[in-house]
C-alpha positions as CSV (number, residue, x, y, z in Angstrom):
1,X,1.7,38.4,8.4
2,X,5.4,38.6,8.5
3,X,7.3,37.0,11.3
4,X,8.0,40.8,12.1
5,X,4.9,41.3,13.0
6,X,2.8,39.5,15.9
7,X,-1.9,39.5,17.1
8,X,-2.2,38.9,20.6
9,X,-5.7,38.6,22.7
10,X,-5.8,38.9,26.1
11,X,-7.8,40.7,28.9
12,X,-4.6,42.9,29.8
13,X,-3.7,45.4,27.4
14,X,-0.5,46.0,29.5
15,X,0.7,42.0,29.6
16,X,0.1,41.9,25.6
17,X,2.5,45.1,25.3
18,X,4.9,42.6,27.8
19,X,3.9,39.2,25.5
20,X,4.3,41.4,22.0
21,X,7.2,42.8,23.8
22,X,9.4,39.4,24.5
23,X,8.4,37.0,21.4
24,X,9.6,40.2,19.2
25,X,12.8,40.5,21.2
26,X,12.5,44.2,21.5
27,X,12.1,47.2,23.9
28,X,9.0,49.4,24.0
29,X,10.4,52.4,21.9
30,X,11.0,49.2,19.2
31,X,8.1,48.1,18.7
32,X,4.0,49.4,17.6
33,X,1.4,48.6,18.6
34,X,-2.0,49.1,17.3
35,X,-5.2,48.1,18.8
36,X,-7.5,46.3,16.5
37,X,-10.2,45.5,19.1
38,X,-11.0,46.5,22.3
39,X,-14.3,45.2,23.6
40,X,-15.8,45.8,27.6
41,X,-18.0,43.5,28.7
42,X,-19.8,41.9,31.7
43,X,-16.5,40.1,32.8
44,X,-14.1,42.7,31.6
45,X,-12.6,43.7,29.0
46,X,-10.6,42.1,25.9
47,X,-8.0,43.2,23.8
48,X,-6.9,42.1,20.2
49,X,-3.8,43.6,19.4
50,X,-1.1,43.4,16.7
51,X,2.9,44.4,17.5
52,X,4.8,45.0,15.1
53,X,8.8,45.7,15.0
54,X,9.6,48.8,13.8
55,X,12.0,49.4,10.6
56,X,14.7,51.1,12.7
57,X,15.1,48.5,14.7
58,X,15.1,45.4,12.1
59,X,17.6,47.1,10.2
60,X,19.7,47.3,13.3
61,X,18.9,43.7,13.7
62,X,20.1,43.1,9.9
63,X,23.3,45.0,10.5
64,X,24.6,43.2,13.8
65,X,23.8,39.5,12.2
66,X,25.7,41.6,9.1
67,X,28.7,41.9,11.0
68,X,28.5,38.3,13.3
69,X,28.6,36.8,9.8
70,X,31.9,38.7,8.6
71,X,33.2,38.1,12.0
72,X,33.3,34.7,11.5
73,X,34.2,34.7,7.9
74,X,37.8,36.8,9.9
75,X,37.9,34.1,12.0
76,X,37.7,31.1,10.0
77,X,40.0,32.5,7.1
78,X,42.8,32.8,10.1
79,X,42.7,29.9,11.3
80,X,42.2,28.0,8.0
81,X,45.8,29.8,6.8
């Protein structure tokens, strides 16, 4: 599994989605959620989910990092002249 997806387990599905947003540093609309397991028992529910960044979010992140890198290079070149 890549760093662009995580697997989480817990009793509250909404809490798992919130945790995946925090861990992947992305908004809910930028994440695909797949419920791998959903068990209901005597003591409540238990869920296992896979949260993955959508491709568009990954590309935006790469683009943002490239822009920052290019800006840093341009600033370094300007300072060294």
